[in-house]
A tleap script that builds the chain and sets N, CA, C and O, in Angstrom:
source leaprc.protein.ff14SB
mol = sequence {
  NMET PHE GLY LYS GLY SER ARG LYS LEU GLU
  THR ILE VAL GLY GLU GLY THR ARG ILE ALA
  GLY GLN LEU SER VAL LYS GLY THR ILE ARG
  ILE ASP GLY ILE LEU GLU GLY ASP VAL HIE
  ALA ASP TRP VAL VAL VAL GLY GLU THR GLY
  LEU ILE LEU GLY ASN ILE ARG SER ARG GLY
  VAL VAL VAL GLY GLY THR VAL GLU GLY ASN
  ILE GLU ALA ALA GLU THR VAL GLU PHE MET
  GLU LYS ALA ALA MET THR GLY GLU ILE ARG
  THR PRO LYS LEU ALA LEU SER GLU GLY ALA
  VAL PHE ASP GLY HIE SER ARG MET LYS ASP
  VAL THR GLY HIE PRO GLU ALA GLN ASP GLY
  ASN VAL MET THR LEU LEU PRO ALA LYS GLY
  ALA SER GLY SER CALA
}
set mol.1.N position { 0.818 -1.193 0.000 }
set mol.1.CA position { 0.000 0.000 0.000 }
set mol.1.C position { 0.858 1.252 0.000 }
set mol.1.O position { 0.460 2.260 -0.584 }
set mol.2.N position { 2.032 1.223 0.640 }
set mol.2.CA position { 2.814 2.431 0.794 }
set mol.2.C position { 3.962 2.557 -0.189 }
set mol.2.O position { 4.545 3.637 -0.288 }
set mol.3.N position { 4.317 1.516 -0.918 }
set mol.3.CA position { 5.383 1.625 -1.912 }
set mol.3.C position { 6.768 1.486 -1.315 }
set mol.3.O position { 6.933 1.275 -0.113 }
set mol.4.N position { 7.748 1.608 -2.175 }
set mol.4.CA position { 9.142 1.443 -1.788 }
set mol.4.C position { 9.586 2.555 -0.835 }
set mol.4.O position { 9.182 3.709 -0.971 }
set mol.5.N position { 10.411 2.186 0.111 }
set mol.5.CA position { 11.011 3.167 0.996 }
set mol.5.C position { 10.054 3.761 2.012 }
set mol.5.O position { 10.407 4.720 2.697 }
set mol.6.N position { 8.850 3.215 2.126 }
set mol.6.CA position { 7.908 3.779 3.089 }
set mol.6.C position { 8.158 3.199 4.471 }
set mol.6.O position { 8.779 2.148 4.629 }
set mol.7.N position { 7.670 3.899 5.436 }
set mol.7.CA position { 7.851 3.487 6.815 }
set mol.7.C position { 6.612 2.774 7.320 }
set mol.7.O position { 5.559 2.782 6.684 }
set mol.8.N position { 6.768 2.158 8.482 }
set mol.8.CA position { 5.623 1.522 9.120 }
set mol.8.C position { 4.662 2.592 9.647 }
set mol.8.O position { 5.003 3.773 9.714 }
set mol.9.N position { 3.462 2.155 10.018 }
set mol.9.CA position { 2.472 3.056 10.590 }
set mol.9.C position { 3.002 3.554 11.930 }
set mol.9.O position { 3.262 2.753 12.828 }
set mol.10.N position { 3.164 4.865 12.074 }
set mol.10.CA position { 3.813 5.419 13.251 }
set mol.10.C position { 2.888 6.214 14.158 }
set mol.10.O position { 3.140 6.296 15.360 }
set mol.11.N position { 1.817 6.807 13.617 }
set mol.11.CA position { 0.918 7.629 14.419 }
set mol.11.C position { -0.521 7.244 14.101 }
set mol.11.O position { -0.895 7.103 12.936 }
set mol.12.N position { -1.326 7.075 15.150 }
set mol.12.CA position { -2.736 6.730 14.973 }
set mol.12.C position { -3.590 7.716 15.759 }
set mol.12.O position { -3.344 7.960 16.941 }
set mol.13.N position { -4.592 8.280 15.095 }
set mol.13.CA position { -5.612 9.081 15.757 }
set mol.13.C position { -6.836 8.184 15.800 }
set mol.13.O position { -7.507 7.986 14.787 }
set mol.14.N position { -7.122 7.643 16.975 }
set mol.14.CA position { -8.151 6.623 17.126 }
set mol.14.C position { -9.567 7.132 16.991 }
set mol.14.O position { -9.836 8.327 17.105 }
set mol.15.N position { -10.473 6.186 16.744 }
set mol.15.CA position { -11.898 6.491 16.654 }
set mol.15.C position { -12.350 7.087 17.984 }
set mol.15.O position { -11.968 6.595 19.046 }
set mol.16.N position { -13.151 8.133 17.933 }
set mol.16.CA position { -13.608 8.816 19.136 }
set mol.16.C position { -12.699 9.964 19.546 }
set mol.16.O position { -13.021 10.706 20.475 }
set mol.17.N position { -11.568 10.121 18.865 }
set mol.17.CA position { -10.641 11.216 19.150 }
set mol.17.C position { -10.931 12.379 18.217 }
set mol.17.O position { -11.190 12.186 17.030 }
set mol.18.N position { -10.885 13.595 18.767 }
set mol.18.CA position { -11.098 14.802 17.964 }
set mol.18.C position { -9.903 15.721 18.197 }
set mol.18.O position { -9.580 16.053 19.338 }
set mol.19.N position { -9.245 16.132 17.103 }
set mol.19.CA position { -8.097 17.030 17.172 }
set mol.19.C position { -8.415 18.275 16.359 }
set mol.19.O position { -8.901 18.188 15.231 }
set mol.20.N position { -8.132 19.447 16.949 }
set mol.20.CA position { -8.312 20.716 16.248 }
set mol.20.C position { -6.949 21.380 16.148 }
set mol.20.O position { -6.281 21.599 17.159 }
set mol.21.N position { -6.541 21.700 14.927 }
set mol.21.CA position { -5.255 22.347 14.707 }
set mol.21.C position { -4.456 21.631 13.644 }
set mol.21.O position { -4.869 20.587 13.139 }
set mol.22.N position { -3.320 22.189 13.308 }
set mol.22.CA position { -2.458 21.614 12.277 }
set mol.22.C position { -1.675 20.448 12.862 }
set mol.22.O position { -1.179 20.523 13.986 }
set mol.23.N position { -1.567 19.363 12.086 }
set mol.23.CA position { -0.860 18.168 12.510 }
set mol.23.C position { 0.269 17.904 11.534 }
set mol.23.O position { 0.039 17.802 10.329 }
set mol.24.N position { 1.481 17.793 12.041 }
set mol.24.CA position { 2.648 17.520 11.205 }
set mol.24.C position { 3.350 16.293 11.756 }
set mol.24.O position { 3.728 16.261 12.927 }
set mol.25.N position { 3.527 15.269 10.904 }
set mol.25.CA position { 4.052 13.987 11.345 }
set mol.25.C position { 5.120 13.506 10.370 }
set mol.25.O position { 4.932 13.580 9.156 }
set mol.26.N position { 6.239 13.013 10.896 }
set mol.26.CA position { 7.206 12.316 10.056 }
set mol.26.C position { 6.761 10.868 9.988 }
set mol.26.O position { 6.465 10.252 11.012 }
set mol.27.N position { 6.714 10.330 8.791 }
set mol.27.CA position { 6.265 8.951 8.628 }
set mol.27.C position { 4.811 8.891 8.234 }
set mol.27.O position { 4.301 9.774 7.544 }
set mol.28.N position { 4.138 7.828 8.685 }
set mol.28.CA position { 2.764 7.543 8.286 }
set mol.28.C position { 1.812 7.801 9.439 }
set mol.28.O position { 2.102 7.461 10.586 }
set mol.29.N position { 0.662 8.411 9.124 }
set mol.29.CA position { -0.385 8.637 10.112 }
set mol.29.C position { -1.679 8.024 9.624 }
set mol.29.O position { -2.006 8.094 8.439 }
set mol.30.N position { -2.421 7.418 10.554 }
set mol.30.CA position { -3.752 6.892 10.253 }
set mol.30.C position { -4.744 7.676 11.093 }
set mol.30.O position { -4.574 7.825 12.303 }
set mol.31.N position { -5.790 8.179 10.430 }
set mol.31.CA position { -6.837 8.959 11.088 }
set mol.31.C position { -8.117 8.123 11.100 }
set mol.31.O position { -8.708 7.863 10.052 }
set mol.32.N position { -8.541 7.702 12.303 }
set mol.32.CA position { -9.832 7.019 12.461 }
set mol.32.C position { -10.811 7.893 13.230 }
set mol.32.O position { -11.990 7.555 13.338 }
set mol.33.N position { -10.335 9.014 13.765 }
set mol.33.CA position { -11.166 9.971 14.480 }
set mol.33.C position { -11.432 11.177 13.600 }
set mol.33.O position { -11.552 11.058 12.380 }
set mol.34.N position { -11.524 12.352 14.237 }
set mol.34.CA position { -11.823 13.595 13.524 }
set mol.34.C position { -10.644 14.545 13.670 }
set mol.34.O position { -10.158 14.785 14.775 }
set mol.35.N position { -10.194 15.081 12.547 }
set mol.35.CA position { -9.136 16.090 12.542 }
set mol.35.C position { -9.692 17.346 11.888 }
set mol.35.O position { -10.056 17.330 10.713 }
set mol.36.N position { -9.757 18.444 12.656 }
set mol.36.CA position { -10.188 19.731 12.127 }
set mol.36.C position { -8.944 20.587 11.947 }
set mol.36.O position { -8.526 21.290 12.868 }
set mol.37.N position { -8.359 20.526 10.767 }
set mol.37.CA position { -7.138 21.257 10.475 }
set mol.37.C position { -6.343 20.533 9.414 }
set mol.37.O position { -6.750 19.478 8.926 }
set mol.38.N position { -5.220 21.097 9.064 }
set mol.38.CA position { -4.380 20.529 8.008 }
set mol.38.C position { -3.466 19.451 8.567 }
set mol.38.O position { -3.082 19.478 9.737 }
set mol.39.N position { -3.127 18.502 7.703 }
set mol.39.CA position { -2.193 17.448 8.083 }
set mol.39.C position { -1.076 17.363 7.047 }
set mol.39.O position { -1.326 17.365 5.842 }
set mol.40.N position { 0.158 17.287 7.538 }
set mol.40.CA position { 1.341 17.114 6.703 }
set mol.40.C position { 2.054 15.867 7.215 }
set mol.40.O position { 2.417 15.795 8.389 }
set mol.41.N position { 2.254 14.883 6.336 }
set mol.41.CA position { 2.924 13.640 6.720 }
set mol.41.C position { 3.492 12.990 5.473 }
set mol.41.O position { 3.139 13.360 4.353 }
set mol.42.N position { 4.377 12.016 5.672 }
set mol.42.CA position { 4.891 11.280 4.516 }
set mol.42.C position { 3.748 10.523 3.839 }
set mol.42.O position { 3.604 10.578 2.617 }
set mol.43.N position { 2.929 9.810 4.636 }
set mol.43.CA position { 1.771 9.085 4.134 }
set mol.43.C position { 0.607 9.333 5.070 }
set mol.43.O position { 0.788 9.407 6.286 }
set mol.44.N position { -0.598 9.463 4.508 }
set mol.44.CA position { -1.801 9.674 5.303 }
set mol.44.C position { -2.819 8.598 4.930 }
set mol.44.O position { -3.119 8.392 3.754 }
set mol.45.N position { -3.345 7.914 5.949 }
set mol.45.CA position { -4.400 6.928 5.762 }
set mol.45.C position { -5.610 7.414 6.550 }
set mol.45.O position { -5.529 7.626 7.760 }
set mol.46.N position { -6.732 7.589 5.857 }
set mol.46.CA position { -7.978 7.984 6.508 }
set mol.46.C position { -8.842 6.730 6.565 }
set mol.46.O position { -9.325 6.249 5.540 }
set mol.47.N position { -9.033 6.200 7.787 }
set mol.47.CA position { -9.841 4.999 7.962 }
set mol.47.C position { -11.305 5.258 7.670 }
set mol.47.O position { -11.704 6.407 7.483 }
set mol.48.N position { -12.120 4.199 7.626 }
set mol.48.CA position { -13.542 4.327 7.298 }
set mol.48.C position { -14.282 5.251 8.256 }
set mol.48.O position { -15.246 5.903 7.855 }
set mol.49.N position { -13.848 5.323 9.525 }
set mol.49.CA position { -14.501 6.197 10.493 }
set mol.49.C position { -13.805 7.555 10.583 }
set mol.49.O position { -14.224 8.415 11.358 }
set mol.50.N position { -12.757 7.751 9.803 }
set mol.50.CA position { -11.984 8.984 9.852 }
set mol.50.C position { -12.633 10.127 9.099 }
set mol.50.O position { -13.312 9.928 8.092 }
set mol.51.N position { -12.406 11.350 9.617 }
set mol.51.CA position { -12.913 12.565 8.989 }
set mol.51.C position { -11.840 13.639 9.111 }
set mol.51.O position { -11.390 13.957 10.212 }
set mol.52.N position { -11.437 14.190 7.985 }
set mol.52.CA position { -10.500 15.311 7.982 }
set mol.52.C position { -11.216 16.523 7.399 }
set mol.52.O position { -11.689 16.495 6.263 }
set mol.53.N position { -11.287 17.589 8.198 }
set mol.53.CA position { -11.855 18.862 7.765 }
set mol.53.C position { -10.684 19.825 7.608 }
set mol.53.O position { -10.447 20.678 8.464 }
set mol.54.N position { -9.964 19.679 6.516 }
set mol.54.CA position { -8.766 20.464 6.274 }
set mol.54.C position { -8.010 19.907 5.081 }
set mol.54.O position { -8.494 19.014 4.387 }
set mol.55.N position { -6.840 20.433 4.853 }
set mol.55.CA position { -6.031 20.041 3.697 }
set mol.55.C position { -4.999 18.992 4.082 }
set mol.55.O position { -4.528 18.942 5.218 }
set mol.56.N position { -4.657 18.152 3.102 }
set mol.56.CA position { -3.657 17.113 3.301 }
set mol.56.C position { -2.518 17.355 2.324 }
set mol.56.O position { -2.749 17.590 1.138 }
set mol.57.N position { -1.294 17.296 2.821 }
set mol.57.CA position { -0.107 17.377 1.961 }
set mol.57.C position { 0.808 16.222 2.348 }
set mol.57.O position { 1.212 16.104 3.505 }
set mol.58.N position { 1.137 15.364 1.369 }
set mol.58.CA position { 1.951 14.188 1.663 }
set mol.58.C position { 2.505 13.571 0.384 }
set mol.58.O position { 2.274 14.068 -0.719 }
set mol.59.N position { 3.238 12.479 0.558 }
set mol.59.CA position { 3.700 11.697 -0.588 }
set mol.59.C position { 2.548 10.892 -1.159 }
set mol.59.O position { 2.396 10.781 -2.375 }
set mol.60.N position { 1.726 10.324 -0.257 }
set mol.60.CA position { 0.615 9.500 -0.693 }
set mol.60.C position { -0.512 9.508 0.310 }
set mol.60.O position { -0.294 9.690 1.508 }
set mol.61.N position { -1.736 9.307 -0.193 }
set mol.61.CA position { -2.934 9.331 0.646 }
set mol.61.C position { -3.827 8.165 0.263 }
set mol.61.O position { -4.057 7.908 -0.918 }
set mol.62.N position { -4.334 7.455 1.281 }
set mol.62.CA position { -5.349 6.423 1.086 }
set mol.62.C position { -6.554 6.850 1.900 }
set mol.62.O position { -6.450 7.043 3.111 }
set mol.63.N position { -7.707 7.001 1.238 }
set mol.63.CA position { -8.913 7.489 1.909 }
set mol.63.C position { -9.953 6.375 1.941 }
set mol.63.O position { -10.365 5.853 0.906 }
set mol.64.N position { -10.367 6.025 3.167 }
set mol.64.CA position { -11.459 5.082 3.353 }
set mol.64.C position { -12.659 5.778 3.977 }
set mol.64.O position { -13.775 5.261 3.932 }
set mol.65.N position { -12.427 6.958 4.562 }
set mol.65.CA position { -13.469 7.737 5.230 }
set mol.65.C position { -13.810 8.994 4.453 }
set mol.65.O position { -14.094 8.935 3.257 }
set mol.66.N position { -13.783 10.150 5.146 }
set mol.66.CA position { -14.235 11.393 4.545 }
set mol.66.C position { -13.174 12.480 4.657 }
set mol.66.O position { -12.540 12.643 5.700 }
set mol.67.N position { -12.992 13.219 3.568 }
set mol.67.CA position { -12.102 14.374 3.547 }
set mol.67.C position { -12.877 15.548 2.970 }
set mol.67.O position { -13.449 15.455 1.883 }
set mol.68.N position { -12.891 16.667 3.716 }
set mol.68.CA position { -13.475 17.916 3.233 }
set mol.68.C position { -12.349 18.938 3.221 }
set mol.68.O position { -12.084 19.599 4.225 }
set mol.69.N position { -11.699 19.057 2.090 }
set mol.69.CA position { -10.543 19.926 1.934 }
set mol.69.C position { -9.787 19.503 0.689 }
set mol.69.O position { -10.304 18.748 -0.135 }
set mol.70.N position { -8.583 19.982 0.556 }
set mol.70.CA position { -7.775 19.687 -0.623 }
set mol.70.C position { -6.695 18.672 -0.288 }
set mol.70.O position { -6.220 18.599 0.846 }
set mol.71.N position { -6.312 17.886 -1.298 }
set mol.71.CA position { -5.239 16.911 -1.151 }
set mol.71.C position { -4.161 17.229 -2.167 }
set mol.71.O position { -4.448 17.385 -3.354 }
set mol.72.N position { -2.921 17.325 -1.708 }
set mol.72.CA position { -1.777 17.450 -2.591 }
set mol.72.C position { -0.811 16.332 -2.235 }
set mol.72.O position { -0.241 16.313 -1.144 }
set mol.73.N position { -0.632 15.394 -3.173 }
set mol.73.CA position { 0.213 14.234 -2.934 }
set mol.73.C position { 1.266 14.126 -4.028 }
set mol.73.O position { 0.944 14.215 -5.212 }
set mol.74.N position { 2.506 13.938 -3.642 }
set mol.74.CA position { 3.608 13.866 -4.589 }
set mol.74.C position { 3.600 12.577 -5.406 }
set mol.74.O position { 4.139 12.544 -6.512 }
set mol.75.N position { 2.988 11.505 -4.869 }
set mol.75.CA position { 3.028 10.219 -5.566 }
set mol.75.C position { 1.658 9.678 -5.954 }
set mol.75.O position { 1.415 9.425 -7.134 }
set mol.76.N position { 0.755 9.492 -4.987 }
set mol.76.CA position { -0.500 8.819 -5.299 }
set mol.76.C position { -1.610 9.169 -4.316 }
set mol.76.O position { -1.351 9.480 -3.153 }
set mol.77.N position { -2.856 9.113 -4.800 }
set mol.77.CA position { -4.049 9.235 -3.971 }
set mol.77.C position { -4.965 8.084 -4.357 }
set mol.77.O position { -5.222 7.845 -5.537 }
set mol.78.N position { -5.456 7.373 -3.341 }
set mol.78.CA position { -6.337 6.234 -3.589 }
set mol.78.C position { -7.588 6.355 -2.722 }
set mol.78.O position { -7.501 6.599 -1.518 }
set mol.79.N position { -8.760 6.179 -3.354 }
set mol.79.CA position { -10.031 6.207 -2.641 }
set mol.79.C position { -10.603 4.801 -2.593 }
set mol.79.O position { -10.769 4.155 -3.628 }
set mol.80.N position { -10.903 4.331 -1.389 }
set mol.80.CA position { -11.514 3.025 -1.203 }
set mol.80.C position { -13.020 3.150 -1.458 }
set mol.80.O position { -13.520 4.253 -1.677 }
set mol.81.N position { -13.732 2.041 -1.432 }
set mol.81.CA position { -15.134 2.036 -1.853 }
set mol.81.C position { -16.073 2.870 -0.982 }
set mol.81.O position { -17.111 3.306 -1.479 }
set mol.82.N position { -15.761 3.113 0.291 }
set mol.82.CA position { -16.641 3.909 1.155 }
set mol.82.C position { -16.128 5.335 1.347 }
set mol.82.O position { -16.633 6.060 2.204 }
set mol.83.N position { -15.153 5.736 0.579 }
set mol.83.CA position { -14.549 7.065 0.715 }
set mol.83.C position { -15.468 8.145 0.152 }
set mol.83.O position { -16.244 7.909 -0.773 }
set mol.84.N position { -15.354 9.351 0.748 }
set mol.84.CA position { -16.084 10.520 0.254 }
set mol.84.C position { -15.162 11.718 0.389 }
set mol.84.O position { -14.508 11.896 1.417 }
set mol.85.N position { -15.110 12.540 -0.656 }
set mol.85.CA position { -14.249 13.711 -0.616 }
set mol.85.C position { -14.887 14.874 -1.337 }
set mol.85.O position { -15.515 14.707 -2.382 }
set mol.86.N position { -14.719 16.073 -0.760 }
set mol.86.CA position { -15.116 17.317 -1.394 }
set mol.86.C position { -13.888 18.212 -1.386 }
set mol.86.O position { -13.347 18.512 -0.321 }
set mol.87.N position { -13.441 18.644 -2.567 }
set mol.87.CA position { -12.279 19.516 -2.651 }
set mol.87.C position { -11.474 19.281 -3.914 }
set mol.87.O position { -11.976 18.719 -4.888 }
set mol.88.N position { -10.236 19.709 -3.892 }
set mol.88.CA position { -9.353 19.597 -5.047 }
set mol.88.C position { -8.242 18.597 -4.757 }
set mol.88.O position { -7.723 18.521 -3.643 }
set mol.89.N position { -7.890 17.828 -5.791 }
set mol.89.CA position { -6.814 16.842 -5.666 }
set mol.89.C position { -5.728 17.198 -6.672 }
set mol.89.O position { -6.014 17.461 -7.840 }
set mol.90.N position { -4.470 17.204 -6.209 }
set mol.90.CA position { -3.319 17.373 -7.097 }
set mol.90.C position { -2.386 16.204 -6.827 }
set mol.90.O position { -1.831 16.086 -5.735 }
set mol.91.N position { -2.212 15.342 -7.818 }
set mol.91.CA position { -1.369 14.164 -7.683 }
set mol.91.C position { -1.076 13.580 -9.065 }
set mol.91.O position { -1.884 13.749 -9.978 }
set mol.92.N position { 0.049 12.904 -9.239 }
set mol.92.CA position { 0.311 12.277 -10.532 }
set mol.92.C position { -0.467 10.978 -10.744 }
set mol.92.O position { -0.676 10.575 -11.888 }
set mol.93.N position { -0.906 10.304 -9.655 }
set mol.93.CA position { -1.651 9.049 -9.776 }
set mol.93.C position { -2.886 9.123 -8.896 }
set mol.93.O position { -2.795 9.439 -7.710 }
set mol.94.N position { -4.047 8.827 -9.485 }
set mol.94.CA position { -5.317 8.884 -8.770 }
set mol.94.C position { -6.102 7.615 -9.056 }
set mol.94.O position { -6.297 7.243 -10.213 }
set mol.95.N position { -6.557 6.942 -7.979 }
set mol.95.CA position { -7.338 5.713 -8.128 }
set mol.95.C position { -8.609 5.832 -7.298 }
set mol.95.O position { -8.556 6.168 -6.116 }
set mol.96.N position { -9.755 5.554 -7.921 }
set mol.96.CA position { -11.042 5.580 -7.226 }
set mol.96.C position { -11.696 4.216 -7.360 }
set mol.96.O position { -11.911 3.727 -8.469 }
set mol.97.N position { -12.009 3.607 -6.229 }
set mol.97.CA position { -12.724 2.334 -6.231 }
set mol.97.C position { -14.202 2.587 -6.501 }
set mol.97.O position { -14.708 3.681 -6.250 }
set mol.98.N position { -14.891 1.570 -7.013 }
set mol.98.CA position { -16.319 1.687 -7.249 }
set mol.98.C position { -17.022 1.954 -5.918 }
set mol.98.O position { -16.781 1.253 -4.936 }
set mol.99.N position { -17.880 2.954 -5.886 }
set mol.99.CA position { -18.590 3.321 -4.676 }
set mol.99.C position { -18.035 4.573 -4.018 }
set mol.99.O position { -18.726 5.212 -3.225 }
set mol.100.N position { -16.800 4.931 -4.335 }
set mol.100.CA position { -16.206 6.150 -3.777 }
set mol.100.C position { -16.908 7.370 -4.364 }
set mol.100.O position { -17.344 7.357 -5.514 }
set mol.101.N position { -17.009 8.428 -3.554 }
set mol.101.CA position { -17.664 9.659 -3.992 }
set mol.101.C position { -16.639 10.782 -3.966 }
set mol.101.O position { -15.996 11.026 -2.946 }
set mol.102.N position { -16.494 11.468 -5.107 }
set mol.102.CA position { -15.561 12.586 -5.213 }
set mol.102.C position { -16.283 13.757 -5.843 }
set mol.102.O position { -16.759 13.659 -6.974 }
set mol.103.N position { -16.371 14.876 -5.118 }
set mol.103.CA position { -17.021 16.086 -5.615 }
set mol.103.C position { -15.984 17.205 -5.585 }
set mol.103.O position { -15.676 17.750 -4.525 }
set mol.104.N position { -15.458 17.538 -6.742 }
set mol.104.CA position { -14.436 18.577 -6.807 }
set mol.104.C position { -13.674 18.519 -8.111 }
set mol.104.O position { -14.199 18.089 -9.137 }
set mol.105.N position { -12.437 18.954 -8.059 }
set mol.105.CA position { -11.575 18.984 -9.232 }
set mol.105.C position { -10.318 18.190 -8.948 }
set mol.105.O position { -9.851 18.114 -7.811 }
set mol.106.N position { -9.776 17.595 -10.011 }
set mol.106.CA position { -8.491 16.913 -9.866 }
set mol.106.C position { -7.543 17.424 -10.936 }
set mol.106.O position { -7.949 17.755 -12.050 }
set mol.107.N position { -6.292 17.478 -10.576 }
set mol.107.CA position { -5.260 17.909 -11.515 }
set mol.107.C position { -4.104 16.935 -11.385 }
set mol.107.O position { -3.564 16.719 -10.300 }
set mol.108.N position { -3.739 16.355 -12.514 }
set mol.108.CA position { -2.617 15.428 -12.563 }
set mol.108.C position { -1.383 16.226 -12.937 }
set mol.108.O position { -1.345 16.879 -13.980 }
set mol.109.N position { -0.391 16.170 -12.095 }
set mol.109.CA position { 0.854 16.875 -12.398 }
set mol.109.C position { 1.482 16.232 -13.622 }
set mol.109.O position { 1.418 15.014 -13.791 }
set mol.110.N position { 2.084 17.040 -14.469 }
set mol.110.CA position { 2.690 16.557 -15.699 }
set mol.110.C position { 4.156 16.232 -15.456 }
set mol.110.O position { 4.940 17.103 -15.080 }
set mol.111.N position { 4.523 14.968 -15.673 }
set mol.111.CA position { 5.910 14.566 -15.461 }
set mol.111.C position { 6.778 14.810 -16.687 }
set mol.111.O position { 8.004 14.759 -16.596 }
set mol.112.N position { 6.152 15.076 -17.843 }
set mol.112.CA position { 6.927 15.274 -19.067 }
set mol.112.C position { 7.296 16.726 -19.300 }
set mol.112.O position { 8.157 17.024 -20.127 }
set mol.113.N position { 6.651 17.634 -18.576 }
set mol.113.CA position { 6.990 19.046 -18.711 }
set mol.113.C position { 6.255 19.777 -19.823 }
set mol.113.O position { 6.613 20.910 -20.144 }
set mol.114.N position { 5.230 19.158 -20.428 }
set mol.114.CA position { 4.450 19.834 -21.462 }
set mol.114.C position { 3.519 20.841 -20.808 }
set mol.114.O position { 2.665 20.446 -20.014 }
set mol.115.N position { 3.652 22.129 -21.112 }
set mol.115.CA position { 2.807 23.130 -20.455 }
set mol.115.C position { 1.328 22.950 -20.764 }
set mol.115.O position { 0.484 23.330 -19.953 }
set mol.116.N position { 0.994 22.377 -21.920 }
set mol.116.CA position { -0.415 22.180 -22.261 }
set mol.116.C position { -1.073 21.238 -21.263 }
set mol.116.O position { -2.211 21.470 -20.853 }
set mol.117.N position { -0.373 20.179 -20.866 }
set mol.117.CA position { -0.940 19.224 -19.924 }
set mol.117.C position { -1.075 19.860 -18.543 }
set mol.117.O position { -2.016 19.544 -17.815 }
set mol.118.N position { -0.164 20.740 -18.171 }
set mol.118.CA position { -0.231 21.382 -16.866 }
set mol.118.C position { -1.440 22.298 -16.756 }
set mol.118.O position { -1.976 22.483 -15.663 }
set mol.119.N position { -1.871 22.868 -17.857 }
set mol.119.CA position { -3.021 23.759 -17.853 }
set mol.119.C position { -4.339 23.010 -17.988 }
set mol.119.O position { -5.397 23.638 -18.017 }
set mol.120.N position { -4.301 21.679 -18.074 }
set mol.120.CA position { -5.508 20.886 -18.187 }
set mol.120.C position { -6.003 20.756 -19.617 }
set mol.120.O position { -7.091 20.222 -19.833 }
set mol.121.N position { -5.242 21.226 -20.607 }
set mol.121.CA position { -5.644 21.097 -21.999 }
set mol.121.C position { -5.225 19.742 -22.534 }
set mol.121.O position { -4.197 19.200 -22.128 }
set mol.122.N position { -6.007 19.197 -23.436 }
set mol.122.CA position { -5.672 17.934 -24.060 }
set mol.122.C position { -4.650 18.184 -25.155 }
set mol.122.O position { -4.838 19.066 -25.993 }
set mol.123.N position { -3.582 17.421 -25.153 }
set mol.123.CA position { -2.541 17.580 -26.160 }
set mol.123.C position { -2.518 16.325 -27.027 }
set mol.123.O position { -2.358 15.223 -26.503 }
set mol.124.N position { -2.673 16.467 -28.325 }
set mol.124.CA position { -2.657 15.345 -29.233 }
set mol.124.C position { -1.221 14.907 -29.483 }
set mol.124.O position { -0.384 15.688 -29.936 }
set mol.125.N position { -0.952 13.630 -29.175 }
set mol.125.CA position { 0.386 13.096 -29.384 }
set mol.125.C position { 0.534 12.511 -30.782 }
set mol.125.O position { 1.575 12.679 -31.418 }
set mol.126.N position { -0.487 11.833 -31.261 }
set mol.126.CA position { -0.479 11.249 -32.593 }
set mol.126.C position { -1.745 11.672 -33.318 }
set mol.126.O position { -2.816 11.701 -32.713 }
set mol.127.N position { -1.646 12.001 -34.606 }
set mol.127.CA position { -2.864 12.376 -35.331 }
set mol.127.C position { -3.800 11.184 -35.451 }
set mol.127.O position { -3.351 10.044 -35.567 }
set mol.128.N position { -5.102 11.449 -35.423 }
set mol.128.CA position { -6.100 10.402 -35.575 }
set mol.128.C position { -6.039 9.860 -36.998 }
set mol.128.O position { -5.637 10.566 -37.923 }
set mol.129.N position { -6.444 8.594 -37.166 }
set mol.129.CA position { -6.454 7.974 -38.492 }
set mol.129.C position { -7.336 8.777 -39.424 }
set mol.129.O position { -8.453 9.152 -39.067 }
set mol.130.N position { -6.841 9.036 -40.601 }
set mol.130.CA position { -7.602 9.770 -41.604 }
set mol.130.C position { -7.565 11.277 -41.435 }
set mol.130.O position { -8.153 12.007 -42.232 }
set mol.131.N position { -6.885 11.742 -40.415 }
set mol.131.CA position { -6.819 13.191 -40.181 }
set mol.131.C position { -5.726 13.785 -41.063 }
set mol.131.O position { -4.658 13.199 -41.238 }
set mol.132.N position { -6.010 14.934 -41.601 }
set mol.132.CA position { -5.009 15.612 -42.399 }
set mol.132.C position { -4.073 16.405 -41.483 }
set mol.132.O position { -4.341 16.509 -40.286 }
set mol.133.N position { -3.026 16.943 -41.993 }
set mol.133.CA position { -2.060 17.690 -41.208 }
set mol.133.C position { -2.560 19.044 -40.753 }
set mol.133.O position { -1.901 19.676 -39.928 }
set mol.134.N position { -3.700 19.527 -41.250 }
set mol.134.CA position { -4.184 20.851 -40.852 }
set mol.134.C position { -5.136 20.733 -39.667 }
set mol.134.O position { -5.766 19.696 -39.457 }
set mol.135.N position { -5.226 21.809 -38.900 }
set mol.135.CA position { -6.096 21.795 -37.730 }
set mol.135.C position { -7.429 22.390 -38.035 }
set mol.135.O position { -8.290 22.458 -37.159 }
savepdb mol mol.pdb
quit
């Protein structure tokens, strides 16, 4: 789930726990309670009972619960089947399981450096069959 070079689960916010404020963690954090504020960690896991009312910034995020805010992940964001999110996602890899609910915008960072892809425009790599050279 966490990929190469990831650490073990190091911090847990248990079910029934409510935290208000910014949370910054080295390593991996699992949220099964409620966090009202931003979270910065290497990896963030939101359990099925977890709720984050704030922004997430990390290498990777796995959401099984609810996020109301924005997610910025350097590597990947994955939504499990009971996940719900409202906000903006910025990540190079995005996976949504059947049943997940996402209301917002997503932007895939461009690894090739084409400015057209960064602006959300579709860039044609190969002409369609039968298409002439003119636009």
